[in-house]
C-alpha positions in Angstrom: -8.7 37.9 47.2 -12.1 37.6 49.3 -9.9 36.4 52.4 -7.1 39.2 51.8 -10.0 41.5 51.7 -11.3 40.7 55.1 -8.2 39.7 57.0 -7.0 43.1 57.8 -10.5 44.1 59.5 -10.9 40.5 61.0 -7.6 40.7 62.8 -8.8 44.0 64.4 -12.4 43.3 65.0 -12.3 40.0 65.9 -12.0 40.5 69.4 -14.4 37.8 72.1 -18.2 38.8 72.1 -21.0 37.1 73.2 -22.0 34.8 70.6 -25.6 34.4 69.6 -27.5 31.2 68.6 -31.0 33.1 67.9 -31.8 36.8 67.3 -29.5 39.1 68.4 -30.0 42.6 69.8 -30.2 44.2 66.7 -33.9 43.5 66.1 -36.0 40.5 66.1 -37.1 41.6 62.4 -34.0 41.9 60.7 -32.2 39.1 59.4 -29.0 40.8 59.9 -29.2 40.7 63.7 -29.4 36.9 63.7 -26.3 35.1 64.9 -25.7 31.5 64.5 -22.1 31.0 66.5 -22.3 28.5 69.2 -22.1 29.6 72.9 -19.0 31.2 73.7 -17.7 31.2 70.1 -16.0 34.8 69.4 -18.4 36.9 67.2 -17.5 39.8 64.9 -18.5 43.2 66.1 -21.9 44.4 65.2 -20.5 47.3 63.1 -18.5 45.0 61.0 -20.1 46.0 58.0 -19.8 49.9 58.8 -19.5 51.9 56.1 -19.9 48.9 53.6 -22.3 48.7 50.7 -24.2 45.7 49.3 -22.8 46.6 45.7 -19.5 46.3 46.8 -20.0 43.4 49.3 -21.8 41.0 46.9 -19.1 40.2 44.3 -16.7 39.2 47.1 -19.4 37.3 48.6 -20.1 35.5 45.3 -16.2 34.8 44.6 -15.7 33.5 48.2 -14.4 30.1 48.1 -16.2 27.5 50.6 -14.0 24.5 50.1 -10.6 23.2 50.4 -10.2 26.0 53.2 -7.3 26.3 55.4 -8.3 26.3 59.4 -7.7 30.1 59.3 -9.8 30.8 56.3 -12.6 28.8 57.6 -12.8 30.2 60.8 -12.9 33.4 59.2 -15.6 32.8 56.6 -17.7 30.9 59.4 -17.4 34.0 61.4 -18.0 36.6 59.0 -21.3 34.8 57.9 -22.6 33.4 61.1 -21.9 36.8 63.4 -24.8 38.8 63.6 -24.5 42.5 62.8 -26.0 46.0 61.7 -27.0 45.6 58.0 -25.0 47.1 55.1 -26.3 50.0 53.1 -27.2 49.7 49.4 -30.0 48.1 47.2 -28.9 44.9 46.9 -29.2 43.7 50.6 -31.6 41.0 49.6 -28.9 39.4 47.0 -26.2 39.7 49.8 -28.5 37.9 52.6 -29.1 35.2 49.8 -25.4 34.8 49.3 -24.8 34.8 53.3 -27.2 31.8 53.5 -25.6 30.1 50.8 -22.3 30.3 51.9 -23.4 28.9 55.3 -25.0 25.7 53.7 -21.8 25.3 51.7 -19.7 25.5 54.8 -22.0 22.9 56.4 -23.9 25.1 58.6 -27.2 23.8 56.8 -29.5 24.3 60.3 -28.5 28.0 60.4 -28.5 28.2 56.6 -32.4 26.9 56.8 -33.3 29.3 59.6 -31.8 32.1 57.9 -33.7 31.5 54.5 -37.0 31.1 56.2 -37.0 34.6 56.9 -35.8 35.9 53.9 -37.8 37.2 50.9 -35.3 35.4 48.2 -33.4 32.3 48.9 -30.1 31.4 47.3 -30.6 29.6 44.0 -31.5 25.8 44.4 -32.2 26.1 47.8 -35.4 25.9 50.0 -35.6 26.4 53.7 -38.4 23.8 54.4 -36.5 21.5 52.2 -33.2 21.6 53.9 -34.5 21.4 57.3 -36.4 18.2 56.6 -33.3 16.8 54.9 -30.8 17.6 57.4 -33.5 15.9 59.9 -33.1 13.2 57.8 -29.5 12.8 57.5 -29.0 13.3 61.4 -31.0 10.4 62.0 -34.1 12.2 63.3 -36.3 10.2 61.0 -39.3 10.8 63.1 -39.2 14.6 62.8 -38.5 14.7 58.9 -41.1 12.1 58.0 -43.7 14.3 60.2 -42.7 17.3 57.7 -43.8 14.8 54.8 -47.1 14.3 56.0 -48.5 17.9 55.4 -45.9 19.4 52.7 -45.9 23.0 52.2 -46.3 22.1 48.4 -45.9 19.0 46.2 -42.3 19.7 44.5 -40.4 16.8 43.6 -38.3 16.6 47.2 -41.4 16.0 49.3 -42.6 13.1 47.2 -39.3 11.7 47.3 -39.2 12.2 51.3 -42.5 10.5 51.5 -41.2 7.7 49.7 -38.1 7.1 51.8 -40.0 7.6 54.6 -42.4 4.4 54.1 -39.3 2.5 53.5 -37.7 3.6 56.8 -40.9 2.2 58.5 -40.6 -0.9 56.4 -44.0 -0.1 54.9 -43.2 -0.9 51.2 -46.7 -1.4 49.9 -46.9 2.4 50.6 -43.5 3.0 49.2 -44.6 1.3 46.1 -47.6 3.5 45.9 -45.6 6.4 46.6 -43.6 5.9 43.6 -46.1 5.0 41.3 -47.7 8.5 42.1 -44.5 10.5 42.0 -43.9 9.1 38.5 -47.4 9.9 37.6 -46.5 13.5 38.6 -43.3 13.2 36.4 -41.0 12.7 39.1 -38.4 10.3 38.0 -35.4 9.0 40.2 -34.4 5.7 39.3 -31.5 5.3 41.8 -33.8 6.0 44.5 -36.7 4.0 43.7 -33.7 1.1 43.2 -32.6 1.9 46.5 -36.1 1.6 48.4 -36.7 -1.6 46.4 -33.3 -2.9 47.8 -34.5 -1.9 51.4 -37.2 -4.4 51.1 -35.0 -7.0 50.4 -36.7 -8.1 47.1 -34.2 -6.9 44.5 -30.8 -8.8 43.6 -29.5 -5.6 42.0 -28.6 -3.3 44.7 -27.4 0.4 43.8 -24.2 2.1 45.1 -24.6 4.1 48.1 -25.1 7.6 47.5 -24.2 10.4 50.2 -25.0 13.8 48.5 -28.3 14.4 50.6 -30.2 13.5 53.6 -32.3 11.5 51.3 -30.0 9.6 49.7 -27.8 8.7 53.0 -30.6 7.6 54.9 -31.9 5.2 52.6 -28.5 4.0 51.7 -27.7 3.3 55.2 -31.3 1.6 55.6 -30.4 -0.7 52.4 -26.9 -1.3 53.8 -25.7 -0.2 50.4 -22.0 0.3 49.6 -20.3 3.3 47.8 -18.6 2.6 44.4 -15.3 3.3 45.9 -13.6 2.6 49.2 -12.8 6.4 49.5 -16.1 7.8 48.9 -17.9 10.2 51.2 -20.3 12.9 51.1 -19.2 16.0 49.5 -21.2 18.4 52.0 -19.5 18.6 55.3 -22.5 18.6 57.3 -23.5 15.1 55.8 -20.2 13.6 56.3 -20.3 14.9 59.9 -23.6 12.9 60.1 -22.2 9.8 58.5 -19.2 9.7 61.2 -22.0 9.7 64.1 -24.3 7.5 62.8 -23.6 3.7 63.7 -25.7 2.5 60.9 -23.0 2.9 58.8 -20.2 0.4 58.4 -17.2 1.8 60.5 -14.8 2.1 57.3 -17.4 4.2 55.7 -17.6 6.5 59.1 -13.7 6.9 59.0 -13.9 8.1 55.7 -16.4 10.6 56.6 -15.1 11.8 59.8 -12.2 12.7 58.1 -13.9 14.9 55.8 -15.9 16.4 58.5 -12.9 16.7 61.0 -11.0 18.9 58.4 -14.2 21.2 58.1 -14.3 21.4 61.9 -17.7 20.1 62.2 -16.7 17.1 64.4 -14.0 17.2 67.4 -11.3 14.9 67.8 -13.3 12.5 70.2 -16.1 12.0 67.4 -13.1 11.6 65.0 -11.4 9.1 67.3 -14.9 7.4 68.0 -14.8 6.3 64.3 -11.5 4.8 64.2 -12.3 3.1 67.4 -15.3 1.2 65.8 -12.8 0.2 63.0 -10.7 -1.3 65.1 -13.3 -3.4 66.4 -13.9 -5.1 63.2 -13.0 -8.6 63.1 -10.3 -9.4 61.0 -9.1 -5.6 60.9 -5.8 -4.9 59.2 -4.8 -1.3 58.8 -5.0 -0.3 55.4 -3.6 3.5 55.8 -0.7 5.1 57.5 -3.5 6.9 59.8 -5.0 3.7 60.7 -1.9 1.9 61.4 -1.0 4.8 63.5 -4.3 4.4 66.0 -4.1 0.6 65.9 -0.4 0.8 67.0 -1.1 3.4 69.9 -3.9 0.9 70.7 -1.8 -1.8 71.1 -0.4 -2.3 74.7 2.5 -4.7 73.2 3.6 -1.9 70.8 7.4 -0.6 71.5 7.9 2.8 71.7 10.0 2.8 68.5 6.6 1.5 66.6 4.6 4.3 68.2 6.9 6.9 67.2 7.3 5.5 63.8 3.5 5.2 62.8 2.6 8.5 64.6 5.3 10.4 62.4 4.4 8.6 59.1 0.6 9.5 59.6 1.6 13.0 59.9 4.0 13.0 57.1 0.9 11.8 54.9 -1.2 14.6 56.0 1.1 17.4 55.1 0.5 19.8 51.9 -3.2 20.0 53.2 -3.4 22.5 56.2 -7.1 21.6 57.1 -6.1 17.5 57.0 -2.9 18.2 58.8 -4.8 20.3 61.8 -7.5 17.2 61.6 -5.0 14.5 62.0 -3.0 16.4 64.6 -6.0 16.8 66.6 -6.8 13.1 66.1 -3.4 11.8 67.2 -3.1 14.4 70.0 -3.9 11.9 72.8 -1.0 9.7 71.5 1.4 12.2 71.3 0.5 13.6 74.8 1.3 9.8 76.0 4.9 9.7 74.5 7.6 11.8 76.6 10.4 13.9 74.6 13.1 11.3 75.2 16.1 10.4 73.1 14.6 7.4 71.5 12.0 9.7 69.8 14.5 12.5 69.1 14.3 11.8 65.1 10.4 12.5 65.1 10.8 15.3 67.7 10.2 18.2 65.2 7.5 16.4 63.4 5.7 16.0 66.6 6.2 19.5 67.5 4.6 20.8 64.4 1.7 18.5 65.1 1.4 19.8 69.0 1.2 23.2 67.4 -1.5 22.4 64.7 -3.4 20.9 67.4 -3.4 24.1 69.7 -0.7 22.8 72.2 1.9 25.5 72.3 3.5 23.9 75.6 3.9 20.6 74.1 5.3 22.0 70.5 8.1 23.9 72.5 9.0 20.5 74.5 9.2 18.8 71.3 11.1 21.3 69.8 13.3 21.5 72.9 13.8 17.8 72.9 15.2 18.2 69.2 17.6 20.8 69.3 21.3 20.1 69.4 23.1 20.7 72.1 25.8 23.7 72.0 28.7 22.9 70.0 27.1 19.9 68.4 28.0 20.6 64.7 27.7 17.2 63.7 24.0 17.3 64.4 21.3 17.3 61.2 18.9 19.1 63.0 17.7 22.5 61.6 18.4 25.1 64.4 16.2 27.5 62.5 13.2 25.3 62.3 13.3 24.7 66.2 13.6 28.2 66.7 10.8 28.9 64.3 8.6 26.8 66.1 9.3 28.3 69.6 8.5 31.7 68.0 5.1 30.4 66.3 4.2 28.9 70.0 5.0 32.3 71.9 2.5 34.0 69.4 0.3 31.2 69.9 0.0 32.4 73.8 2.9 30.2 75.6 4.0 32.1 78.5 7.5 33.4 78.3 9.3 36.2 79.9 10.6 39.1 77.7 14.0 37.9 78.2 13.1 34.3 77.0 11.0 36.0 73.9 13.9 38.2 73.1 16.4 35.4 73.0 13.9 33.3 70.7 14.1 35.9 68.3 17.7 36.4 68.3 18.2 32.6 67.4 15.6 33.0 64.5 17.7 35.9 63.1 20.7 34.3 63.6 19.7 31.2 62.1 17.7 32.4 58.9 19.7 32.0 56.1 18.4 32.8 52.6 15.8 34.9 51.2 12.8 32.8 51.9 13.6 32.4 55.4 14.6 35.9 56.0 11.1 36.8 54.8 9.4 34.3 56.9 11.0 35.4 59.9 10.0 39.3 59.0 6.5 38.0 58.4 6.8 36.3 62.0 7.8 39.5 63.4 5.5 41.6 61.6 2.4 43.3 63.9 0.3 43.5 60.8 -0.1 39.6 61.2 -0.8 39.7 64.9 -3.9 37.5 66.0 -4.2 39.6 69.1 -2.7 42.7 71.0 -0.8 40.0 73.4 0.8 38.6 70.4 1.5 41.8 68.9 3.7 42.7 71.8 5.4 39.4 71.6 6.1 40.0 68.1 7.6 43.6 69.2 9.7 41.8 71.4 10.8 39.2 68.7 11.4 42.3 66.3 14.1 43.5 68.5 16.5 41.0 66.8 14.8 41.1 63.5 16.7 41.4 60.1 16.0 43.8 57.5 12.4 43.4 55.5 12.1 41.6 52.5 9.1 40.8 50.0 7.1 38.1 52.3 6.7 35.2 49.7 3.4 32.8 50.1 5.5 29.8 50.7 7.0 28.3 53.9 10.4 28.8 54.9 12.9 26.4 53.5 
């Protein structure tokens, strides 16, 4: 519901603007004027919350999902909370700012959340700006910076006692670590897992606990002690911590690969960083692929692999990611360089539509169209098993994604979509593709109108993809 309420405004308002990483032009003392988008990343207009009041926005923000998001939902939500803007009206502005920080944190934008919280009178429940900042430094491997904060903490909350203990262990000063544990316990701070992990780092304990990755504290001491997770698929529940694990060579390659997948799905690492984790895994002596994705990367890296082996393993890896839009997009980006190394030849025709969808998910509309054209049956070939609607559908999506085509070519694709859309679901999907209410830009709006010239009568649009 939150995304539906915002999407219409976002589609109109999300024109490119100068991204802010510090205080925007709206006033240094106004937390609403703080922007945290990367340089060059499109920002929402400063009047996005115009005519809104905090009392209306707060329930929406409270209900906003921050996990299991599609790439579009995540992009939308990030821009909503990371863009600077004029403050909305109402009496619950402090609550709304706290929710803004909480959503940032949940999305994996811990640094932005910590900075915003440091400027607020009211922080989100369970979060403290100094603790979040220090914990993030530890997760990123900036141990000196994090431990410097522990030397003169702002208070004696349990976090700082645990941080001091971990810092001593990271410095191999286990005598002071033991004293820190005694002091913490005398103050009523008990964390048996953490104490056991510190002891494991000293090499004096035969009973090693399972690795844990829920905070920078647990992540860093797990790395120091070379602990293994309880399950092979364990990774951090927070996407920013998953990204930190993926980048840190202190973790074994299999743990880095698991975390890289989660971080890539959240958009916190790029394809090259995702690939680096897999390259490290391939370099492990005696490595044997255990998943379809590992097999695809290994095959693509094997100079003796046949064209059919490459096509088959890539198609299999993409198939396993279907059903989860964020995972599919992450896997498509990871395998993009391998798809680029192939050419749409007859030997790969059976995989062509799958490669076309992956290219589109990876943001390459031209490659998507080339693979779709390779799959298209020749005129008069009634024996072909290729679905002509799917070929036209991919070409239509590529056009709306920005592929340069003449008006005549756009109209021809629209005609083929209309002619091959059989059944209510496909007809409705075609109408949705043509609809100006789903346009991502003015250019795509114009293209949708050209497509619509050959459109079919409107029907209710279902939430499921066309079949």
